[in-house]
C-alpha positions in Angstrom: 0.0 -0.1 -0.4 2.6 2.3 0.7 4.4 1.8 -2.4 0.9 2.5 -4.2 0.6 5.8 -2.3 4.1 7.0 -3.2 3.9 6.2 -6.9 0.6 8.2 -7.0 1.6 11.0 -4.9 4.6 11.6 -7.0 2.6 11.7 -10.0 -0.3 13.5 -8.7 -0.5 17.3 -10.0 0.4 19.6 -6.7 -2.0 21.9 -7.8 -4.8 19.2 -7.0 -3.2 18.9 -3.3 -5.2 20.5 -0.7 -4.2 23.3 1.4 -2.2 20.7 3.8 0.1 20.2 0.9 -0.2 16.4 1.0 -2.5 14.0 -0.9 -3.3 11.4 1.6 -5.1 11.6 5.1 -2.9 11.2 8.0 -5.0 8.9 9.8 -5.3 6.3 6.7 -5.6 2.7 7.9 -5.5 -0.7 6.0 -7.7 -3.6 6.6 -7.6 -7.1 5.4 -11.1 -7.9 4.2 -11.6 -11.6 6.0 -14.7 -13.0 4.4 -18.1 -12.1 2.6 -19.8 -10.5 6.2 -16.5 -8.5 6.7 -16.8 -7.1 2.8 -20.6 -6.3 3.3 -19.8 -4.6 6.5 -17.2 -2.5 4.8 -19.4 -1.7 1.9 -22.4 -0.6 4.1 -19.5 2.0 6.1 -18.4 3.4 2.6 -22.1 3.7 1.2 -23.4 5.1 4.3 -20.5 7.5 5.3 -21.7 10.6 3.1 -25.1 10.4 4.9 -23.3 10.2 8.5 -21.2 13.1 7.2 -23.7 15.5 6.0 -22.7 15.5 2.4 -26.0 13.6 1.1 -29.5 13.5 3.1 -29.9 9.8 1.4 -27.2 7.2 0.4 -28.5 7.4 -3.4 -28.1 11.1 -3.9 -24.3 10.8 -3.4 -23.2 11.4 -6.8 -19.8 9.8 -6.4 -21.1 6.4 -4.6 -20.7 3.2 -6.3 -24.1 2.8 -4.2 -26.3 2.8 -7.4 -24.3 0.2 -9.1 -24.6 -2.1 -6.0 -28.5 -1.7 -5.7 -28.9 -2.3 -9.4 -27.1 -5.7 -9.0 -29.8 -6.4 -6.1 -27.1 -6.0 -3.3 -29.1 -3.5 -1.4 -32.6 -3.4 -1.0 -35.0 0.1 -1.5 -34.7 2.1 1.3 -31.5 0.9 2.7 -29.5 3.4 4.6 -32.6 5.5 5.7 -30.9 4.7 9.0 -27.6 3.9 10.2 -26.9 0.2 8.9 -26.5 -2.0 11.9 -22.5 -3.1 12.6 -20.7 -0.4 10.8 -20.8 1.8 14.8 -17.2 2.1 15.4 -16.0 0.0 12.3 -13.1 2.5 11.8 -11.7 5.2 13.9 -13.1 8.7 13.9 
């Protein structure tokens, strides 16, 4: 992961860097997905995160989300994410 981040940062135009002067979040952490349940929990976290942080009112409203694709494939039901999904609280550090 460190190698990927380093190569990307070297190629990423500096004008695009945030005011902090670096590309990556300082608190980045990685996680090995251990099974299908673990994968689903992390996908739920990723898809619900824009709502949690006030970037969208509904999961499907966040234009950069992959949620619509997963919904089309039948991996999520209509109305998913109207409330915080169970199992994602404390999934990653705040």
